[in-house]
C-alpha positions in Angstrom: -70.6 104.4 128.9 -71.4 101.8 126.1 -69.1 99.0 127.9 -69.0 99.5 131.5 -72.4 100.8 132.4 -74.3 97.7 130.8 -72.0 95.5 132.9 -72.8 97.5 135.9 -76.6 97.4 135.4 -76.7 93.7 134.4 -75.0 92.9 137.6 -77.3 95.1 139.7 -80.3 93.8 138.0 -79.3 90.2 138.7 -78.5 90.9 142.1 -82.0 92.6 142.8 -83.8 89.8 140.8 -82.2 86.7 142.2 -82.0 88.1 145.8 -85.6 88.7 145.6 -86.6 85.2 144.5 -84.1 82.8 143.3 -86.5 80.9 140.9 -87.6 83.8 139.1 -85.5 83.2 136.0 -87.4 80.2 135.4 -90.7 82.5 134.7 -88.9 85.1 132.8 -89.3 85.6 129.1 -86.6 85.7 126.3 -85.7 89.4 127.4 -84.3 88.3 130.5 -81.6 86.4 128.9 -80.8 89.4 126.8 -80.5 91.6 129.8 -78.3 89.4 131.9 -76.1 87.8 129.4 -73.3 90.0 130.4 -74.0 89.9 134.2 -71.6 87.8 136.1 -68.8 87.7 133.5 -65.2 87.7 134.7 -65.5 89.3 138.2 -62.0 89.8 138.6 -61.6 91.6 135.4 -64.6 93.7 135.8 -63.5 94.6 139.3 -60.2 95.9 137.9 -61.9 97.7 135.1 -64.3 99.4 137.5 -61.6 100.6 140.1 -59.3 101.7 137.4 -62.1 103.8 135.6 -63.8 104.7 138.7 -64.2 108.5 137.8 -65.8 107.9 134.4 -68.0 105.0 135.6 -69.2 107.0 138.5 -70.0 110.1 136.0 -71.7 107.5 133.6 -73.8 106.2 136.7 -74.7 109.6 137.6 -76.1 110.5 134.2 -78.1 107.0 134.3 -79.4 107.7 137.6 -80.9 110.9 136.5 -82.5 109.3 133.6 -84.0 106.5 136.0 -85.1 109.2 138.2 -87.0 111.1 135.6 -88.6 107.9 134.5 -89.8 107.0 138.1 -91.1 110.4 138.6 -93.2 110.2 135.4 -94.6 107.0 136.3 -95.0 107.5 139.9 -97.3 111.0 139.1 -99.1 108.5 136.4 -98.2 111.2 133.7 -99.3 109.1 130.8 -98.8 111.8 128.0 -95.2 112.8 129.3 -94.4 108.8 129.7 -95.6 108.2 126.1 -93.5 111.3 124.9 -90.6 110.1 126.6 -90.5 106.8 125.3 -91.3 108.1 121.9 -88.2 110.6 122.2 -86.1 107.5 123.5 -87.3 105.4 120.4 -86.5 108.2 118.0 -82.9 108.6 119.6 -82.3 105.1 119.0 -83.4 104.9 115.5 -81.2 108.1 114.8 -78.1 107.1 116.8 -77.7 103.3 116.0 -79.3 102.8 112.8 -77.2 100.4 110.8 -75.3 99.3 113.9 -74.9 95.3 114.0 -75.6 93.8 117.4 -73.3 91.3 118.3 -74.4 88.0 120.2 
């Protein structure tokens, strides 16, 4: 969940962004680089990892997809207070669960 999903999401994000407009990265801010750093890394290795761990990866994608669907619905319905509450909950979970974890770059 913490290794495979970021690679899947990064690759999907790159595909969506670059297929929409190839010159888009030149207009992107620093978060673009953070988001796509792992995208496209060692395609053969990640192909093998994804296939070998197919069942776990599909379960993880399903969990992520449910969260994404929830976010889409809240935004679509312009539920401002619910969106704020969700974002605050996520920020709180982040602080509780990864406090003290160093981020490698």
